C-alpha positions as semicolon CSV with decimal commas, in nm:
position;residue;x (nm);y (nm);z (nm)
1;M;0,000;0,000;0,000
2;T;0,133;0,348;-0,094
3;A;0,262;0,581;0,175
4;Q;0,061;0,900;0,187
5;L;0,308;1,057;0,432
6;D;0,664;0,948;0,501
7;A;0,887;1,129;0,753
8;T;1,235;0,996;0,831
9;G;1,523;1,109;1,055
10;V;1,336;1,404;1,203
11;A;1,524;1,582;1,484
12;K;1,454;1,897;1,681
13;S;1,624;2,057;1,981
14;F;1,513;2,351;2,192
15;G;1,840;2,479;2,332
16;P;2,004;2,196;2,528
17;V;1,682;1,989;2,528
18;A;1,645;1,738;2,245
19;A;1,271;1,698;2,184
20;L;1,328;1,468;1,883
21;R;1,642;1,273;1,805
22;N;1,557;1,036;1,521
23;A;1,182;1,015;1,466
24;S;1,019;0,842;1,171
25;L;0,656;0,804;1,069
26;S;0,502;0,638;0,765
27;V;0,125;0,662;0,709
28;R;-0,051;0,474;0,430
29;A;-0,352;0,592;0,232
30;G;-0,681;0,479;0,388
31;E;-0,517;0,409;0,723
32;V;-0,582;0,531;1,075
33;H;-0,233;0,537;1,225
34;A;-0,180;0,573;1,601
35;L;0,114;0,778;1,727
36;L;0,196;0,662;2,079
37;G;0,445;0,742;2,350
38;A;0,472;0,853;2,710
39;N;0,447;1,218;2,805
40;G;0,754;1,398;2,671
41;A;0,830;1,134;2,407
42;G;0,801;1,394;2,126
43;K;0,458;1,326;1,977
44;S;0,333;1,686;1,975
45;T;0,667;1,817;1,850
46;L;0,659;1,576;1,556
47;I;0,302;1,681;1,474
48;K;0,397;2,050;1,482
49;I;0,688;1,982;1,248
50;L;0,463;1,796;1,005
51;T;0,215;2,085;1,004
52;G;0,469;2,366;0,969
53;A;0,431;2,515;1,317
54;V;0,792;2,418;1,411
55;R;1,100;2,398;1,187
56;P;1,300;2,074;1,221
57;D;1,678;2,072;1,264
58;R;1,705;1,786;1,018
59;G;1,491;1,520;0,854
60;K;1,302;1,446;0,534
61;I;0,925;1,466;0,476
62;L;0,762;1,307;0,172
63;V;0,397;1,363;0,081
64;R;0,266;1,121;-0,185
65;G;0,627;1,038;-0,273
66;A;0,741;1,398;-0,332
67;A;0,983;1,576;-0,098
68;L;0,813;1,865;0,073
69;S;0,951;2,152;0,280
70;I;0,673;2,296;0,495
71;H;0,743;2,640;0,641
72;S;0,403;2,739;0,782
73;P;0,067;2,589;0,884
74;A;-0,086;2,744;0,570
75;G;0,170;2,554;0,360
76;A;0,079;2,229;0,538
77;I;-0,291;2,287;0,466
78;R;-0,214;2,350;0,099
79;A;-0,020;2,021;0,099
80;G;-0,328;1,842;0,233
81;M;-0,227;1,801;0,601
82;V;-0,474;1,956;0,847
83;P;-0,421;1,927;1,224
84;V;-0,650;1,946;1,524
85;Y;-0,426;2,039;1,815
86;Q;-0,478;1,973;2,186
87;E;-0,595;2,329;2,259
88;P;-0,904;2,485;2,097
89;A;-0,823;2,695;1,788
90;M;-1,147;2,895;1,775
91;T;-1,082;3,268;1,823
92;P;-1,227;3,348;2,168
93;D;-1,332;3,707;2,087
94;L;-1,498;3,628;1,752
95;S;-1,822;3,456;1,669
96;V;-1,821;3,116;1,501
97;A;-1,924;3,276;1,169
98;D;-1,640;3,530;1,190
99;T;-1,388;3,254;1,261
100;L;-1,511;3,060;0,958
101;R;-1,467;3,369;0,738
102;L;-1,124;3,436;0,886
103;T;-1,002;3,082;0,810
104;A;-1,184;3,056;0,473
105;T;-1,381;2,750;0,590
106;P;-1,682;2,654;0,375
107;V;-1,992;2,705;0,589
108;A;-2,228;2,443;0,442
109;P;-1,995;2,141;0,487
110;F;-1,898;2,275;0,830
111;T;-2,255;2,291;0,963
112;A;-2,336;1,947;0,820
113;L;-2,030;1,798;0,989
114;V;-2,110;1,967;1,321
115;A;-2,455;1,808;1,318
116;D;-2,304;1,471;1,219
117;L;-2,062;1,496;1,512
118;G;-2,344;1,538;1,763
119;I;-2,381;1,916;1,810
120;G;-2,730;2,015;1,702
121;N;-2,873;2,367;1,650
122;L;-2,535;2,544;1,652
123;D;-2,568;2,922;1,669
124;L;-2,309;3,068;1,431
125;S;-2,334;3,403;1,607
126;A;-2,211;3,253;1,938
127;V;-1,879;3,392;2,062
128;G;-1,596;3,142;2,106
129;R;-1,529;3,212;2,474
130;D;-1,894;3,144;2,562
131;L;-1,891;2,789;2,424
132;P;-1,802;2,482;2,634
133;L;-1,473;2,304;2,576
134;A;-1,632;1,991;2,425
135;T;-1,819;2,205;2,169
136;L;-1,501;2,391;2,077
137;R;-1,322;2,061;2,012
138;I;-1,604;1,943;1,786
139;L;-1,596;2,275;1,596
140;D;-1,220;2,241;1,542
141;L;-1,267;1,890;1,402
142;A;-1,552;2,002;1,177
143;R;-1,340;2,289;1,041
144;A;-1,058;2,046;0,964
145;L;-1,288;1,793;0,796
146;A;-1,457;2,063;0,587
147;R;-1,127;2,111;0,402
148;E;-1,128;1,742;0,296
149;P;-0,765;1,681;0,395
150;D;-0,550;1,400;0,260
151;V;-0,393;1,357;0,607
152;L;-0,600;1,446;0,914
153;I;-0,396;1,481;1,234
154;L;-0,580;1,449;1,568
155;D;-0,374;1,531;1,878
156;E;-0,563;1,409;2,189
157;M;-0,891;1,495;2,019
158;T;-1,113;1,288;2,250
159;A;-0,948;1,378;2,582
160;A;-1,202;1,653;2,662
161;L;-1,510;1,486;2,514
162;P;-1,790;1,294;2,688
163;A;-1,859;0,935;2,586
164;D;-2,139;1,011;2,338
165;L;-1,936;1,270;2,143
166;T;-1,629;1,045;2,152
167;E;-1,828;0,769;1,985
168;R;-1,940;1,010;1,711
169;V;-1,582;1,124;1,653
170;L;-1,454;0,768;1,620
171;E;-1,726;0,689;1,367
172;V;-1,637;0,993;1,155
173;V;-1,264;0,910;1,172
174;A;-1,331;0,553;1,057
175;R;-1,533;0,688;0,762
176;Q;-1,240;0,908;0,662
177;A;-1,019;0,600;0,632
178;D;-1,288;0,417;0,434
179;A;-1,290;0,710;0,190
180;G;-0,916;0,660;0,123
181;R;-0,785;0,941;0,345
182;S;-0,519;0,904;0,614
183;V;-0,558;0,985;0,982
184;I;-0,284;1,023;1,244
185;F;-0,449;0,955;1,578
186;I;-0,285;1,045;1,912
187;S;-0,456;0,914;2,225
188;H;-0,376;0,760;2,563
189;R;-0,692;0,548;2,554
190;F;-0,606;0,209;2,413
191;A;-0,973;0,113;2,370
192;E;-1,010;0,391;2,110
193;I;-0,687;0,291;1,936
194;Q;-0,793;-0,072;1,917
195;A;-1,136;0,029;1,782
196;I;-1,028;0,235;1,480
197;C;-0,649;0,217;1,425
198;H;-0,468;-0,017;1,187
199;R;-0,105;0,036;1,293
200;A;0,086;0,222;1,565
201;T;0,420;0,400;1,574
202;V;0,576;0,423;1,922
203;L;0,810;0,706;2,026
204;R;1,041;0,699;2,325
205;D;1,282;0,979;2,420
206;G;1,242;1,144;2,081
207;E;1,311;0,831;1,875
208;T;1,090;0,584;1,689
209;V;1,132;0,252;1,867
210;G;0,876;0,038;1,687
211;V;0,586;0,007;1,443
212;L;0,321;-0,254;1,522
213;D;-0,002;-0,377;1,372
214;I;-0,301;-0,330;1,603
215;A;-0,421;-0,677;1,698
216;P;-0,555;-0,846;2,011
217;G;-0,285;-0,874;2,279
218;V;-0,059;-0,603;2,138
219;E;-0,105;-0,379;2,445
220;E;0,184;-0,533;2,639
221;A;0,424;-0,495;2,348
222;I;0,327;-0,129;2,311
223;V;0,377;-0,063;2,683
224;D;0,717;-0,234;2,672
225;L;0,823;-0,013;2,381
226;M;0,695;0,302;2,548
227;L;0,871;0,234;2,879
228;G;1,183;0,067;2,746
229;G;1,140;-0,268;2,915
230;R;0,889;-0,501;3,069
231;V;0,707;-0,369;3,374
232;E;0,743;-0,610;3,663
233;R;0,422;-0,657;3,860
234;S;0,450;-0,791;4,214
235;A;0,163;-1,015;4,322
236;T;0,225;-0,981;4,697
237;V;0,302;-0,689;4,922
238;A;0,513;-0,750;5,232
239;A;0,325;-0,681;5,553
240;P;0,486;-0,444;5,805
241;A;0,675;-0,612;6,086
242;A;0,476;-0,654;6,406
243;R;0,584;-0,449;6,708
244;P;0,718;-0,663;6,996
245;A;0,490;-0,687;7,297
246;G;0,558;-0,427;7,563
247;E;0,742;-0,186;7,338
248;A;0,619;0,171;7,355
249;P;0,460;0,296;7,033
250;R;0,661;0,547;6,837
251;L;0,586;0,811;6,578
252;R;0,825;0,775;6,287
253;V;0,905;1,086;6,083
254;R;1,120;1,010;5,777
255;G;1,275;0,712;5,946
256;L;1,346;0,885;6,282
257;A;1,203;0,723;6,595
258;W;1,018;0,981;6,805
259;P;0,906;0,875;7,157
260;E;0,549;0,959;7,246
261;S;0,668;1,091;7,582
262;W;0,821;1,391;7,406
263;P;0,587;1,688;7,358
264;M;0,446;1,744;7,010
265;S;0,588;2,097;7,024
266;A;0,924;1,935;6,950
267;L;0,803;1,868;6,595
268;I;0,778;2,241;6,528
269;S;1,060;2,367;6,313
270;T;1,326;2,602;6,448
271;P;1,201;2,909;6,249
272;A;0,849;2,853;6,382
273;R;0,977;2,821;6,738
274;R;1,185;3,137;6,696
275;W;0,882;3,325;6,563
276;A;0,669;3,207;6,859
277;W;0,941;3,312;7,104
278;W;0,968;3,662;6,962
279;R;0,589;3,697;6,958
280;W;0,573;3,606;7,328
281;R;0,857;3,849;7,394
282;A;0,673;4,130;7,213
283;R;0,360;4,064;7,417
284;A;0,561;4,080;7,738
285;R;0,707;4,415;7,635
286;T;0,362;4,552;7,553
287;N;0,190;4,431;7,869
288;S;0,463;4,529;8,116
289;S;0,602;4,870;8,203
290;T;0,916;4,716;8,349
291;C;1,241;4,647;8,174
292;W;1,259;4,327;7,970
293;R;1,593;4,240;8,123
294;A;1,434;4,227;8,464
295;I;1,167;3,990;8,333
296;A;1,374;3,761;8,111
297;A;1,696;3,737;8,311
298;P;1,681;3,475;8,589
299;A;1,743;3,594;8,940
300;S;2,094;3,525;9,059
301;A;2,153;3,307;9,361
302;G;2,096;3,497;9,684
303;S;1,935;3,795;9,513
304;R;1,572;3,880;9,478
305;S;1,418;4,063;9,181
306;T;1,191;4,353;9,275
307;A;1,043;4,397;8,925
308;P;0,686;4,273;8,900
309;R;0,630;3,983;8,663
310;P;0,353;4,044;8,406
311;T;0,060;3,808;8,455
312;S;-0,080;3,840;8,103
313;A;0,233;3,724;7,925
314;T;0,220;3,383;7,759
315;P;0,474;3,136;7,903
316;P;0,752;3,026;7,667
317;M;0,713;2,710;7,459
318;P;0,858;2,401;7,629
319;S;1,157;2,232;7,472
320;P;1,204;1,859;7,420
321;P;1,513;1,692;7,561
322;G;1,830;1,810;7,395
323;W;1,670;2,112;7,220
324;P;1,823;2,451;7,314
325;M;1,590;2,747;7,349
326;C;1,603;2,971;7,043
327;R;1,689;3,291;7,234
328;A;1,828;3,577;7,033
329;T;2,081;3,823;7,165
330;A;1,992;4,026;7,473
331;P;1,742;4,301;7,390
332;K;1,807;4,665;7,439
333;P;1,690;4,823;7,766
334;C;1,334;4,952;7,771
């Protein structure tokens, strides 16, 4: 079967970060082709390169066997590749009719496709920002389909859709393949991929690591390619060791044994304790007309302090064993 789109050796770096290293993608005519990979594998970057939104550092793109250099999204549309990105593309401050005029979208096919996709009685005078997200996604897909593209690219199209609209979208996508057009389908839902896709290309760390036919039982092979190895699944979980009889219970904080006999105030961090100390000290200054030194300094042996102690001051926070009080330097005289 002829390749409608063939991209080989595509690479792209953003500064020191290599988004794509050696990505390849071959899509046949009349095929729904899944593009899979973990988050950060390079799927969206490859799609943006194919549709002219991002310039590649190197690589070759063939459309219907002819080399093609795409420099803008408008050039990709003229070449027959129309994307539906993850974010809505409807202009938020314009009505639906104004957006259709701005993008030169034929109105009659658009409205028919919107109804076919499950949105009835669409008001073309509605402003984009007033429409729900699911409706905006359907409008983006209808605008793309109204152009009758050779290669339709859907990037997480169904992620924001309810189940009934998702079913309509999958039906329309399958009909596109039956009509001889190609569809690149990105999704994290394997049930959707298994329902409509014929093959899958798997990316990992910016490289194409495998191309598989969609068949029953292929899920494990896809997961292995995405993660770079088989995921080990443990059937049993070790139970925690029982505490010996008679041993006092302990509170463990990041592996440290903390006896319950210690006050919970010991868990407060040093900055918090310092802040509480200075707050108590400020209250003592406010509520007492005597010098702070006379209040804070302990009476020496054999001497007796004549300064009255304020009764409204809050007592200092107790310290656990081994914790020094967070006193600052001696304050200035009152």
